[in-house]
C-alpha positions as CSV (number, residue, x, y, z in Angstrom):
1,X,-23.3,-8.2,-35.9
2,X,-24.2,-11.0,-33.5
3,X,-20.9,-12.7,-34.2
4,X,-19.0,-9.5,-33.5
5,X,-20.9,-9.0,-30.2
6,X,-20.1,-12.6,-29.1
7,X,-16.4,-12.0,-30.0
8,X,-16.3,-8.8,-27.9
9,X,-17.8,-10.5,-24.9
10,X,-15.4,-13.4,-25.2
11,X,-12.4,-10.9,-25.3
12,X,-13.7,-9.1,-22.3
13,X,-14.5,-12.2,-20.2
14,X,-12.3,-14.8,-18.6
15,X,-13.9,-18.0,-17.2
16,X,-14.0,-18.0,-13.4
17,X,-13.3,-21.7,-13.4
18,X,-10.0,-21.6,-15.4
19,X,-7.8,-21.8,-12.4
20,X,-4.2,-20.7,-13.0
21,X,-3.0,-21.8,-9.5
22,X,-4.1,-23.6,-6.4
23,X,-3.1,-22.7,-2.8
24,X,-3.1,-24.9,0.2
25,X,-4.3,-23.0,3.3
26,X,-5.0,-25.8,5.8
27,X,-4.3,-29.5,6.5
28,X,-6.9,-30.6,3.9
29,X,-8.1,-27.2,2.6
30,X,-7.4,-25.6,-0.7
31,X,-8.4,-22.6,-2.8
32,X,-8.3,-22.0,-6.5
33,X,-7.0,-18.9,-8.1
34,X,-8.3,-17.5,-11.4
35,X,-7.8,-14.4,-13.5
36,X,-11.1,-12.4,-14.1
37,X,-9.5,-9.4,-15.8
38,X,-6.0,-8.6,-17.2
39,X,-4.0,-5.9,-19.0
40,X,-5.2,-3.2,-16.7
41,X,-3.3,0.0,-16.2
42,X,-2.3,0.0,-12.5
43,X,-5.6,-0.8,-10.7
44,X,-5.4,1.1,-7.3
45,X,-8.7,0.1,-5.7
46,X,-11.4,-2.6,-6.1
47,X,-14.7,-2.6,-4.3
48,X,-17.5,-5.1,-4.4
49,X,-21.1,-3.9,-4.8
50,X,-23.7,-6.5,-3.9
51,X,-26.7,-4.7,-5.5
52,X,-25.0,-4.9,-8.9
53,X,-23.0,-8.1,-8.3
54,X,-20.0,-6.3,-9.6
55,X,-16.5,-5.0,-8.8
56,X,-15.8,-1.3,-9.2
57,X,-12.1,-0.6,-10.2
58,X,-10.0,2.5,-10.2
59,X,-6.9,2.7,-12.4
60,X,-4.3,5.3,-11.5
61,X,-4.4,7.4,-14.6
62,X,-8.1,8.2,-14.1
63,X,-10.2,5.4,-15.4
64,X,-13.2,4.0,-13.4
65,X,-14.7,0.7,-14.5
66,X,-17.0,-2.1,-13.4
67,X,-16.6,-5.8,-13.7
68,X,-19.8,-7.8,-14.0
69,X,-19.2,-10.9,-11.9
70,X,-21.8,-12.9,-13.7
71,X,-19.6,-13.2,-16.7
72,X,-16.4,-11.2,-15.7
73,X,-17.0,-8.6,-18.5
74,X,-15.5,-5.2,-17.9
75,X,-17.4,-2.0,-18.6
76,X,-15.9,1.5,-18.7
77,X,-17.9,3.9,-16.5
78,X,-16.0,7.2,-16.4
79,X,-12.7,9.0,-16.9
80,X,-12.2,11.3,-13.9
81,X,-11.2,14.7,-15.3
82,X,-8.0,16.6,-14.4
83,X,-6.3,13.6,-12.7
84,X,-2.6,14.4,-12.1
85,X,-0.6,11.2,-12.4
86,X,3.1,10.9,-11.4
87,X,4.7,8.1,-9.5
88,X,2.1,7.3,-6.8
89,X,-0.2,10.3,-7.5
90,X,-3.4,9.7,-9.6
91,X,-6.8,8.2,-9.2
92,X,-6.6,6.3,-5.9
93,X,-9.1,5.2,-3.3
94,X,-12.8,4.5,-3.7
95,X,-15.9,3.7,-1.5
96,X,-19.4,2.6,-2.5
97,X,-22.3,4.1,-0.7
98,X,-23.7,1.4,1.7
99,X,-27.3,2.1,0.6
100,X,-26.4,1.9,-3.1
101,X,-29.9,1.0,-4.3
102,X,-31.4,4.2,-2.9
103,X,-28.2,6.3,-3.1
104,X,-26.2,5.1,-6.1
105,X,-23.0,7.0,-5.3
106,X,-19.3,6.1,-5.8
107,X,-16.7,8.2,-3.9
108,X,-13.2,8.5,-5.3
109,X,-10.1,10.5,-4.3
110,X,-7.4,11.6,-6.6
111,X,-4.7,14.1,-7.2
112,X,-4.9,17.3,-9.3
113,X,-2.3,19.9,-10.2
114,X,-2.9,23.7,-10.4
115,X,0.2,25.4,-11.5
116,X,3.0,24.1,-9.3
117,X,0.6,23.1,-6.5
118,X,-0.8,19.6,-6.0
119,X,-4.1,18.8,-4.3
120,X,-6.1,15.8,-3.3
121,X,-9.8,15.9,-4.2
122,X,-12.6,13.8,-2.9
123,X,-15.5,13.5,-5.3
124,X,-19.0,12.0,-5.1
125,X,-20.0,10.4,-8.4
126,X,-23.6,9.4,-9.3
127,X,-24.0,6.1,-11.0
128,X,-26.8,5.1,-13.4
129,X,-27.0,2.4,-16.1
130,X,-23.3,1.7,-16.0
131,X,-22.3,5.3,-16.4
132,X,-21.4,8.2,-14.2
133,X,-24.0,10.8,-14.7
134,X,-23.0,13.4,-12.1
135,X,-19.9,14.5,-10.2
136,X,-19.4,16.8,-7.2
137,X,-16.2,17.6,-5.3
138,X,-17.0,17.4,-1.6
139,X,-13.5,18.2,-0.1
140,X,-10.1,19.4,-1.4
141,X,-6.9,19.3,0.6
142,X,-3.2,19.7,0.1
143,X,-1.5,16.9,-1.9
144,X,1.9,15.9,-3.2
145,X,3.5,13.7,-5.8
146,X,3.5,11.0,-3.1
147,X,2.3,10.3,0.5
148,X,-1.3,11.0,-0.4
149,X,-2.8,8.0,1.5
150,X,-6.3,8.0,0.0
151,X,-8.2,4.9,1.2
152,X,-11.9,5.5,1.8
153,X,-14.4,3.7,4.1
154,X,-18.0,3.9,5.3
155,X,-18.7,2.8,8.9
156,X,-21.9,1.1,10.1
157,X,-23.5,4.4,10.9
158,X,-23.0,5.8,7.3
159,X,-20.1,8.1,8.0
160,X,-17.4,8.4,5.5
161,X,-13.7,8.2,6.4
162,X,-10.8,9.4,4.3
163,X,-7.2,8.4,5.2
164,X,-4.9,11.1,4.0
165,X,-1.1,11.0,3.7
166,X,1.3,13.5,5.2
167,X,2.1,14.9,1.8
168,X,5.9,14.7,2.6
169,X,5.4,17.3,5.3
170,X,7.5,17.2,8.5
171,X,4.8,18.9,10.5
172,X,1.3,18.0,9.1
173,X,0.9,14.6,10.8
174,X,1.3,16.1,14.3
175,X,-0.7,19.2,13.7
176,X,-4.3,18.4,14.4
177,X,-5.4,21.6,12.7
178,X,-4.3,20.4,9.3
179,X,-6.0,17.6,7.2
180,X,-2.9,15.7,6.1
181,X,-1.5,12.7,7.9
182,X,-5.0,12.0,9.3
183,X,-8.1,9.9,9.2
184,X,-10.9,12.3,8.4
185,X,-14.6,11.7,9.3
186,X,-17.5,13.3,7.4
187,X,-21.1,12.8,6.4
188,X,-22.0,11.3,3.0
189,X,-22.2,14.9,1.6
190,X,-18.8,15.9,3.0
191,X,-20.0,17.9,6.0
192,X,-18.4,17.8,9.5
193,X,-20.5,15.6,11.8
194,X,-21.6,17.3,15.0
195,X,-20.1,14.5,17.2
196,X,-16.6,14.5,15.7
197,X,-14.0,14.3,18.4
198,X,-12.7,17.8,17.6
199,X,-15.4,20.4,17.2
200,X,-15.8,21.8,13.7
201,X,-13.0,19.6,12.4
202,X,-12.9,16.7,10.0
203,X,-10.0,15.2,12.0
204,X,-10.9,11.9,13.7
205,X,-7.3,10.7,14.4
206,X,-3.8,11.9,13.5
207,X,-0.1,11.0,13.5
208,X,0.0,9.0,10.3
209,X,2.6,8.9,7.6
210,X,1.0,7.2,4.6
211,X,-2.0,4.9,5.1
212,X,-2.4,2.5,2.2
213,X,-5.3,0.2,3.5
214,X,-8.4,0.7,5.6
215,X,-11.1,-1.7,6.6
216,X,-13.9,-2.2,9.1
217,X,-14.2,-5.3,11.3
218,X,-17.5,-7.0,12.2
219,X,-17.4,-5.2,15.6
220,X,-17.0,-1.8,13.9
221,X,-13.3,-1.4,14.6
222,X,-11.4,0.7,11.9
223,X,-8.1,-0.9,10.9
224,X,-5.4,0.7,8.7
225,X,-2.2,-0.4,7.1
226,X,0.6,2.2,6.8
227,X,3.9,2.6,5.1
228,X,6.8,3.3,7.5
229,X,9.9,5.1,6.5
230,X,12.8,2.6,6.3
231,X,11.4,0.6,9.3
232,X,8.2,-0.1,11.1
233,X,5.3,-0.6,8.6
234,X,2.2,-0.7,10.7
235,X,-1.3,-2.0,11.3
236,X,-3.3,0.4,13.5
237,X,-6.6,0.2,15.3
238,X,-7.9,3.7,14.7
239,X,-9.9,5.4,17.4
240,X,-11.2,8.9,17.8
241,X,-8.8,11.6,19.0
242,X,-5.9,9.2,19.1
243,X,-2.4,10.3,18.0
244,X,-0.4,7.5,16.3
245,X,3.0,9.1,16.6
246,X,4.4,9.9,13.2
247,X,6.7,11.8,12.8
248,X,7.9,11.7,16.4
249,X,7.6,7.9,16.8
250,X,7.5,5.1,14.3
251,X,6.1,1.7,15.1
252,X,6.3,0.2,18.5
253,X,7.5,2.4,21.4
254,X,10.6,0.2,21.9
255,X,13.6,2.5,22.0
256,X,14.6,4.6,24.9
257,X,14.1,7.9,23.0
258,X,10.6,6.7,21.9
259,X,9.6,5.8,25.4
260,X,10.7,9.3,26.6
261,X,8.6,10.9,23.8
262,X,5.6,8.7,24.6
263,X,5.7,9.5,28.3
264,X,5.2,13.2,27.6
265,X,1.8,12.7,25.9
266,X,-0.7,10.0,24.9
267,X,0.5,8.3,21.7
268,X,-1.0,5.1,20.4
269,X,1.1,2.1,19.4
270,X,0.3,-0.1,16.3
271,X,-1.1,-3.5,16.9
272,X,1.4,-4.9,14.4
273,X,4.7,-3.6,12.9
274,X,7.2,-5.0,10.4
275,X,11.0,-4.4,10.1
276,X,12.3,-4.9,7.4
277,X,9.4,-3.1,5.8
278,X,6.9,-5.0,3.5
279,X,5.1,-2.0,2.0
280,X,1.6,-3.0,3.1
281,X,-1.2,-1.9,0.8
282,X,-4.9,-2.9,0.6
283,X,-6.6,-4.3,3.7
284,X,-9.9,-6.1,4.0
285,X,-11.6,-7.8,7.0
286,X,-12.7,-11.3,6.1
287,X,-16.1,-12.1,7.7
288,X,-17.2,-15.2,5.9
289,X,-17.3,-18.9,6.6
290,X,-16.6,-19.9,3.0
291,X,-12.9,-20.0,3.8
292,X,-13.1,-20.9,7.5
293,X,-9.3,-20.7,8.0
294,X,-9.4,-17.0,7.1
295,X,-12.5,-16.1,9.1
296,X,-12.1,-13.2,11.5
297,X,-8.8,-12.2,9.8
298,X,-7.4,-9.1,8.1
299,X,-6.4,-9.8,4.6
300,X,-3.4,-7.7,3.7
301,X,-1.6,-7.4,0.3
302,X,1.8,-5.9,0.0
303,X,4.0,-4.2,-2.6
304,X,7.6,-4.6,-1.6
305,X,7.1,-8.0,-0.1
306,X,4.8,-9.1,-2.9
307,X,2.5,-11.3,-0.8
308,X,-0.9,-11.9,0.7
309,X,-0.9,-12.0,4.5
310,X,-3.7,-13.4,6.6
311,X,-3.7,-11.7,10.1
312,X,-5.9,-13.6,12.5
313,X,-7.7,-11.4,15.0
314,X,-8.7,-12.1,18.6
315,X,-12.3,-12.3,19.7
316,X,-12.4,-8.5,20.4
317,X,-10.9,-7.8,16.9
318,X,-8.3,-5.5,18.4
319,X,-5.2,-7.8,18.4
320,X,-3.4,-9.8,15.8
321,X,-2.8,-13.3,17.2
322,X,-1.4,-15.1,14.1
323,X,0.2,-14.2,10.8
324,X,0.5,-16.3,7.6
325,X,2.1,-15.4,4.3
326,X,1.0,-16.6,0.9
327,X,1.8,-16.1,-2.8
328,X,5.2,-14.6,-2.0
329,X,6.7,-13.1,-5.2
330,X,4.3,-15.3,-7.3
331,X,2.1,-12.5,-8.8
332,X,4.4,-9.6,-8.0
333,X,3.2,-6.4,-6.3
334,X,-0.3,-6.4,-4.9
335,X,-2.2,-3.1,-4.4
336,X,-5.8,-3.9,-3.4
337,X,-7.9,-6.7,-1.9
338,X,-11.7,-7.1,-1.4
339,X,-14.3,-9.8,-0.9
340,X,-17.8,-10.5,-2.3
341,X,-20.9,-11.7,-0.5
342,X,-20.0,-15.3,-1.1
343,X,-16.7,-15.1,0.6
344,X,-14.6,-15.1,-2.6
345,X,-11.4,-12.9,-2.4
346,X,-10.2,-10.5,-5.2
347,X,-6.7,-9.1,-5.5
348,X,-5.4,-6.4,-7.9
349,X,-1.8,-6.6,-8.9
350,X,0.3,-3.5,-9.4
351,X,3.2,-4.5,-11.6
352,X,3.0,-1.7,-14.2
353,X,3.4,1.1,-11.6
354,X,6.4,3.3,-10.9
355,X,8.5,0.6,-9.2
356,X,8.3,-2.8,-10.9
357,X,10.2,-5.7,-9.3
358,X,12.3,-8.4,-10.8
359,X,10.4,-10.6,-13.3
360,X,7.5,-8.2,-13.6
361,X,5.4,-7.0,-15.3
362,X,4.4,-10.2,-17.1
363,X,2.5,-10.0,-20.4
364,X,-1.0,-10.1,-18.8
365,X,-0.3,-7.5,-16.0
366,X,-2.0,-5.9,-14.3
367,X,-4.6,-8.4,-13.3
368,X,-7.6,-8.9,-11.1
369,X,-7.3,-12.3,-9.4
370,X,-10.1,-14.3,-7.8
371,X,-9.5,-16.7,-4.9
372,X,-12.3,-19.2,-4.0
373,X,-12.6,-22.4,-1.9
374,X,-12.5,-25.7,-3.8
375,X,-13.6,-29.1,-2.4
376,X,-11.1,-31.3,-4.2
377,X,-7.4,-31.7,-3.7
378,X,-5.4,-30.5,-6.7
379,X,-2.4,-32.4,-8.0
380,X,0.0,-29.4,-7.5
381,X,-0.4,-26.4,-5.4
382,X,1.3,-23.5,-3.7
383,X,1.8,-23.4,0.0
384,X,2.3,-21.0,2.9
385,X,5.6,-19.0,2.7
386,X,7.8,-19.5,5.8
387,X,10.8,-17.2,6.1
388,X,14.1,-18.9,6.6
389,X,15.5,-17.0,9.6
390,X,18.7,-19.1,9.7
391,X,20.1,-17.2,6.7
392,X,23.4,-15.5,7.4
393,X,22.9,-11.8,7.0
394,X,25.9,-11.0,4.7
395,X,26.1,-7.9,2.6
396,X,24.0,-9.3,-0.3
397,X,21.2,-10.5,2.1
398,X,21.1,-7.1,3.8
399,X,21.1,-5.3,0.5
400,X,18.2,-7.4,-0.7
401,X,16.3,-6.8,2.5
402,X,16.7,-3.0,2.6
403,X,17.9,-1.7,-0.8
404,X,17.0,-3.9,-3.7
405,X,13.3,-2.9,-4.1
406,X,14.5,0.6,-5.1
407,X,18.0,0.2,-6.5
408,X,17.3,-3.2,-8.0
409,X,19.2,-6.5,-8.0
410,X,21.9,-5.2,-10.4
411,X,22.3,-1.8,-8.7
412,X,21.1,0.0,-11.8
413,X,18.1,1.6,-10.2
414,X,15.3,3.2,-12.3
415,X,16.4,6.2,-14.4
416,X,14.9,9.4,-13.1
417,X,13.4,7.7,-10.0
418,X,16.1,5.7,-8.1
419,X,19.7,6.5,-8.9
420,X,22.2,3.8,-9.9
421,X,24.9,2.4,-7.6
422,X,27.2,1.6,-10.5
423,X,30.4,3.7,-10.8
424,X,29.0,6.9,-9.4
425,X,30.9,9.6,-7.5
426,X,28.9,8.9,-4.3
427,X,29.7,5.2,-4.3
428,X,33.4,6.0,-4.9
429,X,33.5,8.4,-1.9
430,X,33.5,6.3,1.2
431,X,32.6,9.1,3.7
432,X,29.8,10.4,1.6
433,X,28.3,7.0,1.0
434,X,28.3,6.2,4.8
435,X,26.7,9.6,5.6
436,X,23.9,9.0,3.1
437,X,23.1,5.6,4.4
438,X,23.1,6.9,8.0
439,X,21.2,10.1,7.4
440,X,19.1,9.6,4.3
441,X,18.8,12.0,1.4
442,X,16.3,14.7,0.6
443,X,16.0,17.1,-2.3
444,X,17.1,17.1,-5.9
445,X,20.4,15.5,-6.9
446,X,22.0,14.7,-10.2
447,X,23.7,11.4,-10.9
448,X,25.7,10.8,-14.1
449,X,23.8,13.7,-15.7
450,X,20.3,12.5,-14.7
451,X,18.1,14.4,-12.2
452,X,16.6,12.6,-9.2
453,X,14.3,13.9,-6.4
454,X,13.0,10.7,-4.7
455,X,13.8,10.9,-1.0
456,X,15.9,8.2,0.6
457,X,15.2,7.3,4.3
458,X,17.8,7.1,7.0
459,X,19.1,3.6,7.8
460,X,20.8,4.6,11.1
461,X,18.7,2.0,12.9
462,X,21.0,-0.6,11.4
463,X,24.2,-1.5,13.3
464,X,27.6,-0.3,12.3
465,X,28.4,-3.8,11.2
466,X,25.3,-4.1,9.0
467,X,25.9,-0.7,7.3
468,X,29.5,-1.7,6.7
469,X,28.4,-5.0,5.0
470,X,25.8,-3.2,2.8
471,X,28.3,-0.5,1.8
472,X,31.0,-3.0,1.1
473,X,28.7,-5.2,-1.0
474,X,27.8,-2.1,-3.1
475,X,31.4,-0.9,-3.5
476,X,32.8,-4.4,-4.4
477,X,29.9,-5.5,-6.6
478,X,28.0,-4.2,-9.6
479,X,31.3,-3.8,-11.4
480,X,32.6,-1.1,-8.9
481,X,35.7,-3.0,-7.8
482,X,36.3,-0.6,-4.8
483,X,37.7,-1.3,-1.4
484,X,35.4,-2.5,1.4
485,X,34.2,-0.3,4.3
486,X,35.0,-1.3,7.9
487,X,32.7,-1.2,10.9
488,X,35.0,1.3,12.6
489,X,34.6,3.7,9.7
490,X,30.8,3.6,10.1
491,X,31.1,4.1,13.9
492,X,33.3,7.2,13.5
493,X,30.9,8.7,10.9
494,X,27.9,8.0,13.1
495,X,29.7,9.8,16.0
496,X,30.5,12.8,13.8
497,X,26.8,12.9,12.7
498,X,25.7,13.0,16.3
499,X,28.2,15.8,17.2
500,X,27.1,17.9,14.2
């Protein structure tokens, strides 16, 4: 019996000191990386709880667990009932009550499906002796099979914030009377605070597409990371009654059309935006001296870019003054990040989700990784990733930047999710291919007998030359052996689209 117990603990635990990699973060500064748990089923959120010295973990299909950081053993707490999982829908964000000793509550949000309708629910779970002993739904809103946002956060005054996605709606984000495409503010019991910026409304701020990370800085500033469409992923400093622009404006207000729109009403720009997109995910403010190089920074993990980014803030914690990229493509997609009270950093990979990238998942995915400061210099180590901006942007390079994460390196896509680009009627039809790249695609389609309904964004922000290069790369590669597409052909198609 005792031998069996020891064996079980050994299987559930991984030594914190068995470093799998080392990372150089400063002139003479290094961190060690270890695996504290593996073989998880798409962990979506991880949160540290000081009173139990543990990490709470949500997995997308509905499982809630706890990792005891004294020995890294994992304990199953609860299976959230009625979770609807499809693509990015499922059990998502989580928050721990800040006064957990007196109020042992875990808040989770997730999708459910009633008939043909999808909803997002926010539930308050009561924790006792490593089990959930009670559950209460505190708010239910419209959901979708994607764009559900779903990060949760408590502020310093004990108010709870819920970042909701636009649920694929073209109107919700700009309609302050709806609860999608918003940051919502409520009491710990789900009631509307009397001092909310809009009377009798949960809405705190609006104009968001799909928030995927949310954190609170030392000065109490709320920061979010957000997925753009085909361009302009964002970091936003969220303030009450501010409108962040989506769907009218995306990213910086830097085009003439966007400047005209912004001049007609108060719209708030992001403090950081990325094009090409990186698919930013979990976000955590780093407030520790344990890793001084990262102090007063936002730690951001990404999915498409498969990296950890350290975004240094200014003294007011409202501007990003420096950006460094680490672990690029090394552990694959990263979904969540948090820290403990000792300044250690924890990252959850997301390689068994709906959109795995080249080389992943590996046998041990998905994993919870721990990053901690070490005092010795390792013999070998990883370093900061610095993008080579001198690369010539030929068709292959542009395809890899904008198309590969969905349609994959070989152009075969993912059956039922992203259609193939190999010998299909659309690829063979020049005019149709150009129109789709320019205007995007929405609704159900059938390719080679397989149904697809995943929307494709418009890439009209690319130049005629860039679109011609991408289209030609697709038509002449992947075994297609078709003629190239010229810049003039794209220009004429763009003009026709504007006229129509």
